[in-house]
N, C-alpha and C positions, 0 to 999 in steps of 0.2 A: 749370199745368195741362198735361197731355200733349197734349190735342187742341186747344189754343188756337192762334189764329193768330199768326204772328210780329208783335211789337209795334213793330220798329224802322224798317219801311219807309214808314211812314204820313206821316211828316213830317220835316223837315230838322232835324237836331241836331248838336252837335259831336261829335266822335269820342270825347271823355271822357264825355259823356252817354251814347252808345251802349254804351261799355264798361261803365258803371254799370248800365245797362238789361240788358245781357247777363249781368252778374254775378248781378242779381237773378233774371232768368228761369232761370238755371242752378240758382241755390239753389232755386227753385220747380220744379225738374226739367222745365221747358219748355224742352226742348233745341232744337227747331226756332226758337223765338224767340231763344234765346240765340246760336245759331250766326248768325242773321240781324243781330243787333245787333253782334256781333263782326265779322262781314262787312262791315257798313257801316263800322265803324271802321276796319278793314283797308284798305278802299278809300280812305277819307279820308286816312290816313297815306301810303299809296302814291302818292296824287296830290300829296302834300306833299313827297314823297321823304324821308320819315322812316323809314329803314330799320329802326331799332330799335324804333320803336313798332309798325311794321307787322309785324315779327317776332313781338313780344308779342301782337298781336291774333290772328294766325294760329296761334299756339302754343295759345291759349285754344280756338280752332276745333278744333284736334287733339284737345285734351284732351277736349272734348265728345264728338267722334266715338269716341274711345277708350272713355270712360264707356258709349257705346251699343254697344260692341263692333263698331264699323265700322273695323276697323284699317287695311284698304285705303284708306280715305278718310284716315286720320288720318296714315299714314306719309309721304306726299309733303310735307305741311304741316310736320310735324317737321323734315324734311330741309331745306326751304326756310329755316325759322327758324333751324336750326343753322348752315346755310351763311352767312346774314346775320350772325348773332350772331359766328361764328368770323372773319368777314372785316372786322369793324368793331372798331377801337381803342376806341371809347367804350362797348363792350359791358360791362355789369356781370357780375362773376363769378356773382353769384346767379341773374341771368337766364339765363344760359348753363347753369349747374347745374339749374336748374327746366326746362330743356328737354331736356338729356341724360337726366335721371331718366325722364320718361314714355316717351321713346324707347327707353330700356332696357327699361321695362316692356312695350312693344309687342313688342319682339324676344323678350323672354322668353315672352310669351303666344304668340307665333307659333312657339316651339320653337326658336330660333336662339341656343342657350345660349352659343356661343362669343362672338358679337357682344354679346349681352346682358351677359355678364362683363366685357367690355372697357369697355363704356358704364358699368356699375356701378362700375368702377375709376376712370373719369374722373370720374364725379359725385360719388364719395368724396373724391376730390382737391380738386374745386372747393367742395364743401361744407366740407370741412377747412379750405380756405383762408380762408373767411370765417366760420369758427367756428360752423357750424350743426350742432351735435352730433347733433340728431334725424336730419337729412339723412345724416350720416355713419353713424349706426346702422342706418338703414334700408339703406343701400348694403351695409353688412357683412353684414347678415342675408341679403340677396338673394345676394351673392358666395357665402356659405357654403351656401345652398340649392342654388345652381347646382353646386358643387362635389361636393355630396352625390348628385348625380342620376347 
């Protein structure tokens, strides 16, 4: 429910539990609660110095902001997640692709076609590397649309 109170700050939970509750709240379109849950998980992961899990959690916060069209709030979170993913040898290609993709969407929405195209190309290469054809197709469609502008 859109007007509901955040559900995650009421009691201590594990980061995994907070992520699960965040996912459920997001599915229910309770974005404030979802952000709160993911923020709780992010804090836990940061305290544990688990950079990849932290990057994953803040990427989801950015995704929620983007769904709400709060692009200025989403942008620095995507940038931080991308920096962490790109600097960590343990990063999964799919995690990086799934962060580049919404960052490309953000730049496309902000009218930055040149950077958006570059990011779509990067996402396409990443999705291709892990054989996610739906991702490749989406990237190609965005690239074509940007070229036709």
